[in-house]
Each structure stands twice: as structure tokens, then as C-alpha cells.
LUMFITOR-475040 format. One record per residue: x, y, z of N, C-alpha, C in turn; residue in one letter. Coordinates in steps of 0.1 Angstrom, whole numbers, padded with zeros to 4 digits, always signed. Example, Ala and Ser with C-alpha at 12.3 -4.5 7.8 and 13.67 -1.06 7.14 Angstrom:
<pts>
+0132-0057+0078+0123-0045+0078+0132-0033+0078A
+0128-0022+0071+0137-0011+0071+0129+0000+0079S
</pts>
This chain:
<pts>
+0008-0012+0000+0000+0000+0000+0009+0012+0000X
+0005+0022-0008+0013+0034-0009+0008+0045+0001X
+0017+0053+0006+0014+0064+0015+0018+0077+0008X
+0011+0087+0012+0013+0100+0006+0025+0107+0014X
+0034+0112+0006+0046+0119+0012+0044+0134+0010X
+0042+0141+0021+0040+0155+0020+0053+0162+0021X
+0056+0171+0011+0068+0179+0011+0064+0193+0014X
+0070+0199+0024+0068+0213+0028+0075+0222+0018X
+0068+0229+0010+0074+0239+0001+0072+0253+0006X
+0082+0259+0010+0081+0273+0015+0088+0282+0006X
+0083+0294+0005+0089+0304-0005+0103+0307+0000X
+0112+0310-0010+0125+0313-0007+0126+0328-0003X
+0132+0331+0008+0133+0345+0012+0147+0350+0011X
+0148+0363+0009+0161+0370+0009+0161+0381+0020X
+0173+0385+0024+0173+0396+0034+0167+0409+0028X
+0159+0415+0037+0152+0427+0033+0138+0425+0026X
+0134+0412+0024+0121+0410+0018+0110+0414+0028X
+0099+0419+0022+0087+0423+0031+0080+0410+0033X
+0076+0408+0046+0070+0396+0050+0057+0399+0058X
+0049+0389+0059+0036+0389+0067+0036+0377+0076X
+0033+0379+0089+0033+0369+0099+0023+0372+0109X
+0020+0362+0118+0010+0365+0128+0015+0362+0142X
+0010+0369+0152+0014+0368+0166+0001+0366+0174X
+0003+0361+0186-0009+0360+0195-0010+0373+0203X
-0021+0380+0201-0023+0393+0207-0029+0392+0221X
-0037+0381+0223-0043+0379+0236-0041+0364+0240X
-0033+0362+0250-0029+0349+0255-0040+0343+0264X
-0049+0335+0257-0060+0329+0264-0060+0314+0260X
-0061+0305+0269-0061+0291+0265-0074+0287+0257X
-0085+0294+0260-0097+0290+0253-0099+0296+0240X
-0096+0309+0238-0098+0316+0225-0087+0326+0224X
-0075+0323+0220-0065+0333+0217-0068+0341+0205X
-0064+0353+0205-0066+0362+0193-0052+0363+0186X
-0053+0363+0173-0041+0364+0165-0041+0377+0158X
-0030+0383+0156-0028+0396+0150-0019+0395+0138X
-0022+0400+0127-0014+0399+0115-0004+0411+0116X
+0009+0408+0114+0020+0418+0115+0027+0418+0102X
+0034+0429+0099+0042+0430+0087+0056+0435+0091X
+0066+0431+0083+0080+0435+0086+0089+0432+0075X
+0102+0432+0079+0113+0429+0069+0122+0418+0075X
+0126+0409+0066+0135+0398+0070+0148+0403+0073X
+0154+0401+0085+0167+0406+0089+0177+0395+0090X
+0173+0383+0093+0183+0372+0094+0175+0359+0091X
+0180+0351+0082+0173+0339+0078+0182+0326+0081X
+0176+0317+0089+0183+0304+0092+0175+0293+0085X
+0179+0281+0087+0172+0270+0080+0158+0268+0085X
+0155+0271+0097+0141+0268+0103+0134+0281+0107X
+0142+0291+0112+0136+0303+0118+0141+0315+0110X
+0134+0326+0113+0137+0339+0106+0135+0350+0116X
+0145+0359+0117+0144+0371+0125+0137+0382+0116X
+0128+0388+0122+0120+0398+0115+0120+0411+0123X
+0122+0422+0116+0121+0436+0121+0107+0441+0117X
+0098+0442+0127+0085+0446+0124+0084+0461+0120X
+0073+0465+0115+0071+0479+0111+0069+0488+0124X
+0067+0481+0135+0066+0488+0148+0080+0489+0154X
+0091+0485+0147+0105+0486+0151+0108+0476+0162X
+0100+0466+0164+0103+0455+0173+0109+0443+0166X
+0116+0434+0173+0122+0422+0167+0114+0410+0170X
+0111+0402+0160+0103+0390+0162+0111+0378+0156X
+0108+0366+0161+0114+0354+0156+0102+0345+0152X
+0102+0340+0140+0091+0331+0135+0097+0320+0127X
+0089+0309+0126+0093+0297+0118+0091+0302+0103X
+0100+0297+0095+0099+0301+0081+0086+0296+0074X
+0081+0284+0079+0069+0278+0073+0057+0286+0077X
+0057+0295+0087+0046+0303+0091+0046+0317+0085X
+0057+0320+0078+0058+0334+0073+0054+0334+0058X
+0047+0345+0054+0043+0346+0040+0050+0358+0034X
+0052+0358+0021+0057+0370+0015+0046+0381+0014X
+0049+0393+0017+0039+0404+0016+0038+0408+0002X
+0025+0409-0003+0022+0414-0016+0013+0426-0014X
+0018+0437-0019+0011+0450-0018-0002+0450-0026X
-0014+0451-0020-0026+0450-0028-0028+0462-0037X
-0022+0473-0034-0024+0486-0042-0012+0488-0051X
-0004+0478-0053+0008+0480-0062+0003+0482-0077X
+0007+0492-0083+0003+0494-0097-0009+0502-0099X
-0017+0506-0089-0029+0513-0090-0027+0528-0091X
-0015+0533-0087-0013+0548-0087-0008+0553-0100X
-0008+0546-0110-0003+0551-0123-0014+0558-0131X
</pts>
């Protein structure tokens, strides 16, 4: 019998890329609230990434949980 092999494919990041990630804004065991944050990649390891947020704070996140930020208004100002 065959089994499905799942390969985690994460986007490749470079230093200075704009990224989107989430943090827990309210620490509650029953219903935690998550907040979407934006920032820039400052250091990239194999598993984790250091991020400088737009609020000038430093964050550490797993690369698999970080997305590339795509500006929704890019190209509309022409």
C-alpha cells in the first residue's frame, strides 16, 4: 500500500524581503486572538527567521509560518 509523502514547500526569502506573519495578541487558552503583522526579514536560518516589524520590534518566526507580503495597491497609482 502506498502512502502520501508531503513535502513542505516554503517560499525562498532574501534579506530585506517584506513579510507577513501572525502573533498571539491575547494569550488565552480557550480563545487566543491572532494579529497579522508586517515587517522585513533581517536574518534567515534554516528553520527560523528574524523579522524587524514595522513597529520597530524584533520577532522570531518559523519560516513555514511566514508569507511574502504582496502589496494590494501596487500598480494602481499610475
